ZAMARGU-4260 file (C-alpha; in steps of 0.2 Angstrom, whole numbers, plus 5000, padded with zeros to 4 digits):
<rodrens>
0) 5438/5850/5766 | 5451/5850/5780 | 5461/5836/5788 | 5457/5835/5806 | 5461/5819/5816
5) 5472/5804/5816 | 5468/5786/5822 | 5483/5774/5824 | 5481/5756/5826 | 5497/5746/5830
10) 5494/5728/5827 | 5502/5711/5832 | 5497/5698/5819 | 5503/5680/5818 | 5508/5673/5801
15) 5498/5658/5794 | 5504/5641/5801 | 5515/5636/5786 | 5525/5652/5789 | 5526/5652/5808
20) 5541/5640/5808 | 5551/5654/5800 | 5544/5670/5806 | 5531/5671/5820 | 5523/5688/5820
25) 5521/5704/5810 | 5518/5721/5818 | 5509/5732/5805 | 5502/5749/5809 | 5486/5755/5801
30) 5480/5773/5801 | 5464/5781/5798 | 5463/5800/5794 | 5447/5810/5797 | 5441/5826/5789
35) 5429/5840/5794 | 5417/5834/5781 | 5416/5816/5788 | 5426/5808/5774 | 5439/5796/5781
40) 5454/5787/5773 | 5464/5772/5778 | 5482/5768/5775 | 5498/5759/5781 | 5498/5740/5785
45) 5514/5736/5776 | 5526/5722/5781 | 5533/5730/5797 | 5542/5718/5809 | 5541/5731/5824
50) 5528/5744/5829 | 5529/5761/5821 | 5534/5774/5833 | 5518/5783/5837 | 5527/5800/5841
55) 5534/5800/5824 | 5517/5797/5815 | 5509/5811/5826 | 5523/5823/5822 | 5522/5819/5803
60) 5503/5821/5804 | 5504/5838/5812 | 5511/5845/5796 | 5495/5839/5787 | 5482/5845/5800
65) 5471/5859/5793 | 5475/5856/5775 | 5464/5852/5761 | 5469/5834/5754 | 5461/5838/5737
70) 5474/5852/5735 | 5489/5843/5741 | 5502/5835/5730 | 5499/5818/5736 | 5515/5811/5728
75) 5525/5821/5741 | 5515/5814/5756 | 5525/5801/5765 | 5519/5783/5769 | 5507/5779/5778
80) 5498/5795/5775 | 5499/5794/5756 | 5487/5780/5754 | 5474/5787/5767 | 5474/5804/5758
85) 5472/5796/5741 | 5458/5786/5748 | 5450/5802/5755 | 5452/5811/5738 | 5446/5797/5728
90) 5430/5795/5738 | 5427/5814/5737 | 5429/5814/5718 | 5420/5798/5716 | 5435/5789/5707
95) 5447/5775/5712 | 5465/5779/5717 | 5471/5773/5701 | 5463/5788/5692 | 5473/5799/5704
100) 5490/5792/5701 | 5491/5791/5682 | 5476/5783/5675 | 5473/5764/5674 | 5480/5755/5659
105) 5473/5738/5665 | 5459/5732/5675 | 5467/5716/5680 | 5484/5715/5687 | 5495/5699/5685
110) 5500/5693/5702 | 5513/5680/5709 | 5511/5668/5723 | 5525/5672/5736 | 5531/5660/5750
115) 5545/5657/5762 | 5558/5644/5757 | 5555/5627/5765 | 5561/5609/5762 | 5557/5603/5744
120) 5541/5593/5750 | 5534/5608/5758 | 5537/5619/5743 | 5529/5606/5732 | 5513/5607/5744
125) 5514/5626/5743 | 5515/5625/5724 | 5499/5614/5724 | 5491/5628/5735 | 5496/5641/5723
130) 5488/5632/5708 | 5472/5629/5718 | 5471/5648/5721 | 5473/5652/5703 | 5491/5658/5702
135) 5502/5654/5687 | 5518/5661/5695 | 5527/5657/5711 | 5541/5666/5720 | 5552/5662/5734
140) 5569/5668/5742 | 5581/5653/5739 | 5593/5646/5751 | 5610/5639/5746 | 5610/5622/5739
145) 5591/5619/5739 | 5586/5627/5723 | 5587/5613/5711 | 5579/5600/5722 | 5564/5613/5726
150) 5562/5616/5707 | 5561/5597/5704 | 5549/5594/5718 | 5537/5608/5712 | 5538/5601/5694
155) 5534/5584/5700 | 5519/5591/5710 | 5511/5603/5697 | 5521/5601/5681 | 5524/5617/5671
160) 5508/5626/5678 | 5518/5638/5688 | 5532/5649/5681 | 5545/5650/5695 | 5553/5666/5700
165) 5569/5662/5711 | 5576/5676/5722 | 5592/5678/5731 | 5602/5670/5740 | 5602/5657/5726
170) 5621/5656/5723 | 5638/5661/5730 | 5647/5664/5714 | 5645/5666/5695 | 5650/5648/5692
175) 5638/5641/5705 | 5624/5652/5696 | 5629/5645/5679 | 5629/5627/5686 | 5611/5629/5694
180) 5604/5637/5678 | 5611/5623/5667 | 5603/5610/5679 | 5586/5619/5677 | 5587/5619/5659
185) 5570/5614/5652 | 5560/5619/5668 | 5548/5633/5668 | 5559/5646/5676 | 5552/5664/5674
190) 5569/5672/5680 | 5582/5673/5693 | 5581/5688/5704 | 5597/5695/5710 | 5606/5679/5706
195) 5623/5684/5711 | 5630/5689/5728 | 5637/5706/5733 | 5632/5724/5734 | 5634/5735/5724
200) 5630/5723/5710 | 5643/5720/5697 | 5635/5724/5680 | 5649/5716/5671 | 5647/5699/5681
205) 5628/5700/5677 | 5631/5703/5659 | 5643/5688/5658 | 5630/5677/5667 | 5617/5683/5655
210) 5627/5677/5641 | 5631/5660/5648 | 5613/5655/5653 | 5596/5655/5644 | 5586/5660/5660
215) 5581/5678/5661 | 5589/5689/5675 | 5580/5702/5686 | 5587/5716/5697 | 5577/5721/5713
220) 5580/5740/5711 | 5566/5747/5720 | 5562/5765/5715 | 5580/5768/5710 | 5581/5775/5692
225) 5600/5776/5692 | 5601/5758/5696 | 5589/5753/5682 | 5599/5764/5670 | 5616/5756/5676
230) 5609/5739/5672 | 5602/5744/5655 | 5618/5752/5649 | 5627/5736/5654 | 5615/5724/5647
235) 5615/5716/5664 | 5597/5710/5666 | 5581/5707/5657 | 5568/5713/5670 | 5566/5724/5686
240) 5558/5722/5703 | 5553/5740/5706 | 5544/5739/5722 | 5533/5754/5722 | 5544/5763/5710
245) 5536/5774/5697 | 5553/5783/5693 | 5562/5766/5690 | 5547/5760/5680 | 5549/5775/5668
250) 5567/5772/5665 | 5564/5753/5662 | 5550/5757/5650 | 5561/5769/5640 | 5573/5755/5638
255) 5559/5743/5633 | 5561/5732/5649 | 5546/5724/5658 | 5545/5726/5677 | 5535/5720/5692
260) 5529/5728/5708 | 5531/5722/5725 | 5519/5734/5733 | 5505/5721/5737 | 5517/5709/5745
265) 5518/5704/5764 | 5505/5716/5770 | 5487/5719/5776 | 5473/5720/5764 | 5474/5739/5764
270) 5492/5740/5758 | 5488/5726/5746 | 5474/5735/5737 | 5484/5751/5736 | 5498/5741/5728
275) 5485/5734/5715 | 5480/5752/5711 | 5498/5756/5708 | 5502/5741/5697 | 5487/5745/5687
280) 5494/5762/5680 | 5512/5757/5676 | 5512/5753/5658 | 5527/5741/5658 | 5521/5732/5674
285) 5517/5717/5664 | 5525/5704/5675 | 5516/5697/5690 | 5517/5707/5706 | 5524/5699/5721
290) 5509/5694/5731 | 5509/5686/5748 | 5494/5681/5759 | 5503/5676/5774 | 5494/5684/5789
295) 5479/5677/5799 | 5468/5692/5794 | 5468/5705/5780 | 5459/5719/5791 | 5446/5724/5777
300) 5428/5720/5777 | 5427/5716/5758 | 5433/5700/5752 | 5449/5703/5742 | 5447/5700/5724
305) 5451/5682/5719 | 5465/5676/5707 | 5460/5668/5691 | 5473/5662/5678 | 5486/5672/5686
310) 5477/5689/5687 | 5466/5698/5700 | 5454/5712/5697 | 5458/5730/5703 | 5444/5737/5714
315) 5435/5750/5705 | 5425/5759/5719 | 5430/5777/5724 | 5446/5778/5734 | 5455/5762/5738
320) 5439/5752/5737 | 5440/5744/5754 | 5433/5747/5772 | 5443/5744/5788 | 5436/5730/5798
325) 5436/5737/5815 | 5431/5721/5824 | 5446/5712/5817 | 5457/5727/5821 | 5451/5727/5839
330) 5456/5708/5840 | 5474/5711/5836 | 5476/5729/5843 | 5492/5732/5854 | 5484/5741/5868
335) 5500/5749/5875 | 5513/5757/5864 | 5526/5770/5864
</rodrens>
């Protein structure tokens, strides 16, 4: 088998109506890779806010042409070609992508409802929607001065049926973070993510905050094992948002810390399913993955697996387990690109 041809689909996709007041459109780029044996794979479709440069994609693809995807080290293949080649190899071998990236440790992945911050009454409505869709955790990026009111509005709407994951910018100082935490005592708060301002993070301040409040703390490290190690050595937090980070997950697991992935968030159905495959193989990814269905379309033919009691099934078909919906792609395709 040899890699032969690349199709690039630059897209202009509106967000769903509740999000459009904050952010109008997304510009994901989906690719499809062909082989000489007729097996194809799809990839891309992340949360890009500008079109990918076609020339750059074609240049990167030129390094793959003529190679056998089954014999490549796919861990070293860059995005967005990694997902497409995993899709091809999985189809060729008759196994899901999860089997190629470490072996599945769970068939169902916990997922969190992710939304944009809005006034308390709108956030309460989003919480009702999250519960209706089967979620048990809800995440949002906070804004200064609104966190307590939003939590109370959500609690009035759905009680404690949702654990709340509150992301930055929640506070402007250590004292403000402590004050917020104390006002939220007794509410169903899963954690504060990146609760303190400033980069690089101060492990000492986080350790102090952790000692003063009873709400768990999380760091969004992405795939940065050094940052995870720094937090662990300083007792700076409880959990980690590792993005798509296998290396960061390994360090956290050695320290006995739970993580969540952000791979399924803010993307098309292709990248979402690839993220589910990844989350299914990370042993300590026991916290709900950031998940957001914020686009008008997901661009795959198969219905995405529903959420039930906070979990969703990981597709078990060979490859990614989804098929590109060409009719929907055509509807949102950007005809002229650079």
